[in-house]
C-alpha positions as CSV (number, residue, x, y, z in Angstrom):
1,M,-37.0,-95.8,-9.7
2,A,-38.6,-93.9,-6.9
3,R,-40.3,-90.6,-7.7
4,I,-39.1,-87.4,-6.1
5,K,-41.9,-85.6,-4.5
6,P,-42.7,-82.1,-5.7
7,Q,-42.0,-80.7,-2.3
8,A,-38.5,-82.2,-2.3
9,L,-37.8,-80.8,-5.8
10,L,-38.8,-77.3,-4.5
11,Q,-36.4,-77.6,-1.6
12,Q,-33.6,-78.7,-3.9
13,S,-34.2,-75.7,-6.2
14,K,-34.0,-73.3,-3.3
15,K,-30.7,-74.7,-2.3
16,K,-29.3,-74.3,-5.8
17,K,-30.2,-70.5,-6.0
18,G,-27.3,-68.0,-6.0
19,P,-26.5,-65.7,-3.1
20,A,-29.1,-63.3,-1.9
21,R,-29.1,-59.9,-3.3
22,I,-27.7,-57.0,-1.2
23,S,-30.5,-54.5,-0.5
24,V,-30.3,-50.8,-1.5
25,T,-30.6,-49.9,2.2
26,T,-27.6,-51.9,3.1
27,I,-25.5,-50.3,0.3
28,I,-26.5,-46.8,1.4
29,L,-25.8,-47.6,5.1
30,N,-22.4,-49.0,4.3
31,S,-21.6,-45.9,2.2
32,L,-22.6,-43.6,5.0
33,I,-20.3,-45.5,7.4
34,V,-17.4,-45.1,5.0
35,V,-18.1,-41.3,4.5
36,V,-18.4,-40.7,8.3
37,T,-15.2,-42.6,8.9
38,L,-13.3,-40.7,6.3
39,F,-14.6,-37.4,7.6
40,F,-13.6,-38.3,11.2
41,L,-10.1,-39.2,10.1
42,Y,-9.8,-35.9,8.2
43,A,-11.1,-33.9,11.1
44,T,-8.7,-35.6,13.5
45,Y,-5.8,-34.9,11.1
46,R,-6.7,-31.2,10.9
47,H,-7.0,-31.0,14.7
48,W,-3.6,-32.5,15.5
49,S,-1.8,-30.7,12.7
50,Q,-3.2,-27.3,13.9
51,R,-2.4,-28.2,17.5
52,S,1.2,-29.1,16.6
53,R,1.7,-25.9,14.7
54,T,0.3,-23.9,17.6
55,Q,2.6,-25.6,20.0
56,I,5.6,-24.8,17.9
57,E,4.5,-21.1,17.8
58,N,3.9,-21.0,21.5
59,R,7.4,-22.5,22.4
60,Q,9.4,-20.0,20.4
61,S,9.3,-16.3,19.5
62,V,6.9,-16.0,16.6
63,F,7.9,-13.9,13.6
64,K,5.6,-13.3,10.6
65,I,6.8,-12.0,7.3
66,L,4.3,-9.8,5.4
67,D,5.2,-9.9,1.8
68,T,4.1,-6.7,0.0
69,A,4.6,-5.3,-3.4
70,K,7.3,-3.0,-2.0
71,G,9.2,-5.8,-0.2
72,S,9.0,-8.0,3.0
73,I,8.2,-6.7,6.5
74,T,9.1,-9.0,9.4
75,V,7.1,-8.6,12.6
76,E,7.6,-10.1,16.1
77,L,4.4,-11.0,17.8
78,F,3.8,-10.3,21.5
79,K,2.3,-13.7,22.6
80,D,2.6,-12.9,26.4
81,S,0.9,-9.5,26.4
82,S,-1.7,-10.0,23.7
83,P,-2.3,-13.8,23.5
84,E,-5.9,-13.7,22.3
85,V,-5.3,-11.2,19.5
86,V,-2.1,-13.1,18.4
87,D,-4.0,-16.4,18.3
88,Q,-6.7,-14.8,16.2
89,F,-4.1,-13.2,13.9
90,L,-2.2,-16.5,13.5
91,D,-5.5,-18.4,12.7
92,L,-6.3,-15.8,10.0
93,C,-2.8,-16.1,8.6
94,H,-3.2,-19.9,8.3
95,R,-6.5,-19.4,6.5
96,G,-4.9,-16.9,4.1
97,H,-7.1,-14.1,5.3
98,F,-4.5,-11.4,4.6
99,N,-3.4,-12.6,1.2
100,G,-4.3,-9.8,-1.2
101,M,-5.4,-7.4,1.5
102,L,-4.8,-3.7,0.5
103,F,-3.3,-0.9,2.5
104,R,-6.3,1.4,2.7
105,R,-4.8,4.4,4.4
106,V,-1.4,5.9,4.5
107,I,-0.8,8.9,6.8
108,K,2.7,10.1,6.5
109,H,4.7,10.3,9.8
110,Y,1.9,8.5,11.5
111,V,0.4,5.2,10.5
112,I,-0.3,2.8,7.6
113,Q,-3.4,0.7,7.7
114,A,-4.4,-2.4,5.8
115,G,-7.9,-3.8,6.0
116,D,-11.0,-5.3,4.3
117,S,-13.1,-2.1,4.5
118,D,-12.5,1.2,2.6
119,K,-14.4,3.3,5.2
120,L,-12.5,6.2,6.8
121,E,-13.4,5.6,10.4
122,A,-10.4,5.3,12.7
123,A,-7.7,6.4,10.3
124,E,-9.3,9.7,9.6
125,D,-9.9,10.3,13.3
126,W,-6.2,9.6,13.9
127,T,-5.0,12.2,11.6
128,L,-7.3,14.9,13.0
129,K,-5.9,14.4,16.5
130,G,-2.5,12.8,16.2
131,K,-0.4,15.5,14.5
132,H,-1.1,18.2,17.1
133,Y,0.6,16.5,20.0
134,S,3.6,18.5,21.2
135,Q,4.8,15.9,23.7
136,L,4.9,12.2,22.8
137,D,5.1,9.2,25.1
138,T,8.1,7.1,23.9
139,S,7.6,4.0,26.0
140,L,7.9,0.7,24.3
141,K,4.3,0.4,23.2
142,H,4.3,3.9,21.8
143,E,7.3,3.7,19.5
144,A,7.2,3.8,15.8
145,F,6.9,0.5,13.8
146,M,4.4,-1.1,16.3
147,L,1.8,-3.5,14.9
148,G,-1.7,-3.4,16.2
149,T,-5.4,-3.9,15.3
150,S,-8.5,-1.8,16.0
151,K,-10.2,-2.2,19.4
152,K,-13.5,-1.8,17.7
153,K,-15.5,-5.0,17.6
154,R,-16.7,-6.1,14.2
155,D,-19.5,-8.6,13.5
156,N,-18.1,-9.6,10.1
157,G,-14.8,-11.0,11.4
158,A,-12.8,-8.2,9.8
159,F,-9.3,-7.7,11.2
160,E,-7.4,-4.4,10.5
161,L,-3.7,-4.1,10.6
162,F,-2.0,-0.8,11.7
163,I,1.7,-0.2,11.6
164,T,2.8,3.1,13.2
165,T,5.5,5.1,11.5
166,A,6.1,7.6,14.4
167,P,5.6,7.6,18.2
168,I,1.9,8.0,19.1
169,Q,0.8,9.3,22.4
170,D,-2.5,7.6,22.9
171,L,-1.8,4.4,20.9
172,N,-3.2,2.1,23.5
173,E,-6.5,4.0,23.5
174,K,-6.9,3.3,19.8
175,L,-5.2,0.0,19.2
176,I,-4.5,-3.4,20.7
177,V,-0.7,-3.6,20.1
178,F,0.4,-7.2,19.5
179,G,3.7,-6.9,17.6
180,K,6.6,-4.9,16.4
181,V,8.4,-4.6,13.1
182,V,11.9,-6.0,13.6
183,K,13.0,-6.0,9.9
184,G,11.8,-4.1,6.9
185,E,11.4,-0.7,8.5
186,D,12.6,0.8,5.2
187,I,9.7,-1.0,3.4
188,V,7.2,0.5,5.8
189,Q,8.7,3.9,5.1
190,E,8.6,3.3,1.4
191,I,4.9,2.5,1.7
192,E,4.5,5.6,3.8
193,E,5.9,7.8,1.0
194,V,3.4,6.7,-1.7
195,D,1.1,9.4,-3.2
196,T,-2.4,9.5,-1.6
197,D,-5.6,11.4,-2.2
198,E,-7.3,13.8,0.2
199,H,-8.6,10.9,2.2
200,Y,-5.1,9.3,2.6
201,R,-5.9,6.5,0.2
202,P,-3.0,5.4,-1.9
203,K,-3.4,6.3,-5.5
204,S,-1.7,3.1,-6.6
205,S,-2.8,-0.2,-5.0
206,I,-0.4,-1.7,-2.5
207,A,-1.3,-5.1,-1.1
208,I,-0.1,-7.8,1.3
209,R,0.6,-10.6,-1.1
210,S,1.1,-13.3,1.6
211,V,2.0,-13.9,5.2
212,T,4.5,-16.6,6.2
213,L,5.9,-17.9,9.5
214,K,9.6,-17.6,10.5
215,Q,11.0,-18.8,13.9
216,S,14.0,-16.4,13.8
217,V,15.1,-13.3,12.1
């Protein structure tokens, strides 16, 4: 019987070996590809869902319901006259920015203000000047129950909400008006009647519990 040469035996043993091991580098690389793919799919979903929601809001009159401890306030947003502010407001609503926000100042027969900061600033200035006007401009944007935010730029991304409870002569000098209360005026008036301290801060906390979208009133 012919002998098998050692070199041939070595070659045969190599052929019988199991599959080559997958290197750690290959595993890590494949894992990264999976993670990046999943992230891309998630980002794409977020983008198109946000775009779809914005398109719906742009096609129709947009109403937002502010749910407070006193009841619900429905506001119509002025997309045509204040598009950038409305877009910012809607984005913050979708992110839940206003959930739990407190009404910081309540000035009877004038304005109620909700915000992140407890500083006096604009609200105190309003009460020093606003109650002494003898003649008030009653054009659309100076009526009661208008929704606006401060014109003052803030680096921390804060967004104050003001709802007027009486006509204000120089409203456009103080606020960017971007909406109007169309339902729940009685709730605004109920908030207006709460007890406050000498700095117009409510003695009992009143908060915006949530903000929801409604396409019709």
